[in-house]
C-alpha positions in Angstrom: 25.0 -13.6 -13.1 21.9 -12.7 -11.2 18.9 -11.0 -12.8 18.1 -9.2 -9.6 18.5 -5.4 -10.1 19.6 -4.9 -6.5 22.7 -7.2 -6.8 25.9 -6.2 -8.5 28.2 -8.4 -10.6 29.7 -9.8 -7.4 26.2 -10.6 -6.0 26.6 -7.8 -3.4 23.5 -5.7 -2.5 23.3 -2.3 -4.2 20.9 0.5 -4.9 19.9 0.7 -8.5 21.6 3.7 -10.3 18.8 5.8 -11.8 20.9 8.8 -12.8 20.6 8.1 -16.5 16.9 7.2 -16.5 14.3 9.5 -18.0 11.7 11.3 -15.8 8.3 10.1 -16.8 4.9 10.1 -15.2 4.8 7.0 -13.0 1.8 5.5 -11.3 1.3 2.5 -9.1 -1.9 1.0 -7.7 -1.9 -1.6 -4.9 -4.6 -3.3 -2.8 -4.7 -5.0 0.6 -7.6 -7.3 1.6 -8.5 -7.6 5.3 -10.9 -10.0 6.8 -12.3 -8.1 9.7 -15.2 -10.4 10.5 -18.9 -9.6 10.8 -18.6 -8.6 14.4 -16.3 -5.7 13.5 -18.4 -4.7 10.4 -21.5 -4.7 12.7 -19.9 -1.7 14.5 -20.1 0.4 11.4 -21.8 3.8 11.5 -22.1 5.2 8.0 -18.9 4.4 6.1 -16.5 3.9 9.0 -16.0 2.1 12.3 -15.6 4.5 15.2 -13.6 3.5 18.2 -12.3 5.3 21.3 -9.2 6.0 19.1 -11.3 7.7 16.4 -12.5 6.8 12.9 -10.7 3.6 11.8 -10.7 4.2 8.1 -9.9 7.9 8.4 -6.9 7.1 10.6 -5.8 4.3 8.3 -5.8 6.6 5.3 -3.6 9.1 7.1 -1.2 6.4 8.2 -1.0 4.9 4.7 -0.3 8.3 3.2 2.4 9.0 5.7 4.0 5.5 5.1 4.1 6.0 1.4 6.1 9.2 1.8 8.6 7.4 4.1 9.0 4.1 2.2 12.7 4.9 1.6 13.2 4.8 5.4 11.7 1.3 5.6 12.9 -0.5 2.5 16.8 -0.3 2.3 17.2 0.2 -1.5 14.2 2.3 -2.3 15.0 5.7 -3.6 13.6 8.8 -1.8 10.8 10.0 -4.0 8.8 13.2 -4.0 5.3 11.8 -4.4 3.0 14.2 -6.3 -0.2 12.4 -5.4 -1.1 9.6 -3.0 -4.8 8.6 -2.7 -6.1 5.9 -0.5 -9.6 4.5 -0.3 -11.1 1.9 1.9 -14.4 0.1 1.2 -16.3 -2.9 2.4 -15.9 -5.7 -0.1 -19.1 -6.4 -2.1 -18.2 -9.6 -3.8 -19.7 -13.0 -3.0 -17.4 -14.9 -0.7 -15.8 -11.7 0.6 -18.2 -11.2 3.5 -16.5 -9.5 6.4 -13.7 -8.1 4.3 -12.6 -4.6 3.4 -10.3 -3.5 0.6 -7.7 -0.8 0.9 -6.5 0.6 -2.3 -3.7 3.1 -2.9 -2.8 5.1 -6.0 0.5 6.9 -6.1 1.7 9.3 -8.9 4.9 11.2 -9.6 7.2 12.3 -12.3 10.5 10.6 -11.7 13.2 8.3 -13.1 11.9 5.3 -11.1 8.5 3.9 -10.2 6.4 4.0 -7.1 5.3 0.4 -6.7 6.9 0.0 -3.3 5.3 3.3 -2.1 1.8 2.1 -3.1 2.3 -1.3 -1.5 3.8 0.2 1.7 0.7 2.6 1.9 -1.8 -0.3 1.8 0.3 -2.4 4.2 0.5 0.3 6.9 -3.1 1.2 6.4 -4.1 -2.5 6.9 -1.9 -2.7 10.1 -3.6 0.5 11.3 -7.1 -1.0 10.8 -5.9 -4.2 12.6 -4.6 -2.1 15.5 -7.7 -0.1 15.9 -10.1 -3.1 15.6 -8.2 -5.8 17.5 -10.1 -5.1 20.8 -13.3 -6.3 19.0 -11.8 -9.3 17.1 -8.3 -10.7 17.4 -8.9 -13.0 14.5 -8.6 -10.2 11.9 -6.5 -11.3 9.0 -4.6 -9.2 6.5 -5.2 -11.6 3.6 -3.4 -10.2 0.6 -1.2 -7.3 -0.5 -0.8 -7.0 -4.3 0.3 -4.6 -6.9 -2.6 -4.1 -9.2 -1.1 -1.8 -11.8 2.0 0.2 -12.7 2.6 2.6 -15.5 5.5 4.7 -16.7 9.1 3.9 -17.5 10.0 1.0 -19.8 7.5 -1.5 -18.4 3.8 -1.5 -17.6 1.9 -4.0 -15.6 -1.8 -4.7 -14.9 -3.1 -7.6 -12.8 
């Protein structure tokens, strides 16, 4: 017998039945790290990079928020959730060894019978892809380095990296 929640007793894929679970406040925080390179960061004006397509970080925040709300359309067994809050922030990394990197962080909140980890991770993934798309004309060596769940609360388990 598998311990995977999305497999039934016959090892067939299934959506997890959440009908008997309690609605609680659920939160999830995720982060993506992107190495843009100093050539891209050299194009900054204030707190953003502006291209012919517009403000890169502003556009990425909008794209990430839209993606979080549509996660159930992208990941087959994700439940459709009514997100009550979705906040994204993007900042230039300030740690030694992270020169040329930016961090994208998403915080998602809702009262529901299931968590929002996938929504937070989808938000930072799509925001990172948006940054890549808008900056690739300057540097095609941009790397989306890491996408991680930082924290989840609510339900029967909590997690903090």
